[in-house]
C-alpha positions in Angstrom: -64.5 -237.7 159.0 -67.6 -236.0 160.5 -68.6 -232.3 159.8 -67.4 -230.3 162.2 -63.9 -231.9 162.0 -63.9 -230.6 158.4 -64.8 -227.1 159.1 -62.0 -227.0 161.5 -59.2 -229.0 159.5 -60.7 -228.3 155.5 -62.5 -225.1 155.7 -61.3 -222.7 158.4 -57.5 -223.1 157.5 -59.0 -221.8 153.9 -60.5 -218.7 155.8 -57.9 -217.5 157.8 -55.4 -217.0 155.1 -57.6 -214.5 153.9 -58.3 -213.0 157.8 -61.4 -214.9 158.0 -62.7 -217.5 160.6 -65.3 -220.1 160.6 -66.6 -221.9 163.6 -69.1 -225.1 163.8 -72.0 -224.4 165.6 -73.6 -227.9 164.8 -75.0 -229.9 161.8 -78.8 -230.7 161.8 -79.6 -233.1 158.8 -78.4 -231.6 155.5 -78.2 -228.0 157.4 -74.7 -226.9 158.2 -74.6 -224.4 160.6 -71.1 -221.9 161.3 -70.5 -218.7 162.6 -68.4 -216.0 160.3 -66.2 -214.1 162.4 -63.0 -211.7 161.5 -62.9 -210.0 157.7 -65.9 -212.8 156.7 -68.2 -211.4 159.4 -68.7 -208.3 157.2 -67.3 -209.4 153.6 -69.7 -208.5 150.6 -68.7 -211.5 149.1 -69.9 -214.4 152.4 -72.7 -215.4 150.4 -70.3 -217.1 147.0 -67.9 -217.8 149.6 -70.8 -220.3 151.2 -71.7 -221.5 148.1 -68.3 -222.2 147.0 -67.9 -224.5 150.6 -70.6 -226.3 150.1 -69.6 -227.6 146.7 -66.3 -228.3 148.5 -67.5 -230.0 150.8 -69.4 -232.4 148.3 -67.0 -232.9 146.4 -64.4 -233.9 149.1 -67.2 -235.9 151.2 -69.6 -236.5 148.9 -72.5 -234.9 151.1 -74.6 -232.1 150.3 -75.7 -229.9 152.9 -76.9 -226.0 153.0 -74.7 -223.7 155.3 -76.6 -221.7 157.3 -74.1 -218.7 158.8 -74.6 -216.4 161.7 -71.9 -213.2 161.3 -70.6 -211.7 164.3 -68.7 -208.6 163.3 -65.5 -207.3 165.5 -66.7 -204.8 168.2 -64.6 -202.2 166.8 -67.0 -202.5 163.6 -70.1 -201.6 165.4 -69.0 -197.9 165.9 
């Protein structure tokens, strides 16, 4: 399973259950780049969640990746 498919079918549904959203941007070597939206965009524990995602990827796929995340807050949070 490639990383984009893994993000969309495994990680994304888990985060959506808590109101979060993760979008695959790209994968450069061992760095997985994602965009966090929804509740994830302003969650104080997002970094812990990303570390958990890294561990889950390693457990499920055997690949060691570092997740680099960009947060995009909803427009109504900017006020």
